[in-house]
N, C-alpha and C positions, 0 to 999 in steps of 0.2 A: 504717486506712481506715474501718472500722466502729466503732472504739473498743474493740476486744477486747484485753484484756490477756493476758499470758502465763499467769497463773493460770487464767483462763477457758479458754484453749486446752488447758491441761493437764487440766482437769476434763472437757472434751469428749472428749479422747483417752482418758481412763480409762473413761468411760461407753461409748465405742465399743469399747474392748478387752473390757469385760465383756459387752456385748450381742453383738458379732460373734465374739468369740473370737480367739485368736492365729493361727488358720489363715486366716481370711477377712479379717482386718484389713489386711494389705499390699495385697491385691487391691482392697479397698474404698477405701483411701487413693489408690491409683493411679487408679481410676475417678473418684474425686472430683477429683483433680488434673487429669485430662483434661477433665472438665466445666467446672471453673473456668477452665482455659486457653481453652476454646472460648468461654465467656461473655465473658472479657476481650477476645478477638480480635473477637468480634461487636460488643461495645460500642465498641471502638476503631474498627471499620469504620463503624459508625453515626455516631460522633462525627466522623470524617473526612468522611463524606458530608454531614453537616449543615454543617460548616465550609466545604466546597466550595460548597454551595448558598448559604450566606450570602455567600461571596465572589463568586459568580456574580451574585447579586441586587444586591450593591453595585456591581459592574462595570456591570450593566444600568442601574441607577439613575444612575450617573455618566455613561454614554453618553447616556442620555435627557436629563439636565441639560445636557450639552454641546450636544446637538441643539437644545434649546429656546433656549439661549444664542445659538447661531449664527442661529436664526430671528429672534430679537430684534434681533441686529445687522443682519441683512438688512432687517428692517422699518424700523429706524432710518435705514439708508442710503436706503431708498426714500422714507420720509416726511420726511427732513430738508429737501429742497428745498421741499416743500409747506409745512412749518411755518415756514420763514424768512420774515420780512416782505418784501414786494415792495419793490424799490428804486424810488424815484420816477423818472419819466422826465425826462431832461435836456431843458431847453427847446432847441428847434431855432432856430438863428440865421436871421434873415430873409434874409441874403445867400446862404445856402447853397441856397436853393430858387430854381431858375431858372423864369421864366415859360414857359408852354407854347409861346408864339409864337416865342421865341428858339431853342429847341432842338426841332426836329421829330424825331419818332421815327425810328429807323434803319430802313432798308429790310429787310424780312424779319423784323422783330421783331414777334411777335404782340401785338396790342393787347388780346386777351381774356385773362383769367386762365387759368393752366394748370389742366387738370382735376385734381381730387383723386383720388388712387389709391383704388380700391375695395378694401375689406378682403376677404380670402379667406374663404369660408364656413367655419364651424366644422366640425371633423371630425364624422362621423356617430356618434351615440351608439348602440351596439348594442342598448341596452335599448328604444329607440324604434322604432316601425314604420318601414318603408322609405319614403323620400321619392321623389316623382316628379321626374324630371329637368327 
């Protein structure tokens, strides 16, 4: 892991034996083993958390890209009839139009054009001041 060879570990063990003595060396080795185990577990937990965050970020990015793609497709559907060139109107045959004198309007048929529907007012924006009725 760190590139420590067996001879270097043996040298560290001998120095620890000389410094700590044979009575305290087993307890020190046990304590060092516990600390090393805790460090490994904490590093693994941090590593897993980072991998989870990277995975979550990737999923968020993918969902965002799919949302943008769906918006583009909707925009294309909406704009496609507008972008298509208009078809030229077919010429109307003269025989298909009857003179007004030959065909009087039917009884009860309105001669005025139908009124256009009035659009409903937009919903009230709560950030604006109240409107008078």
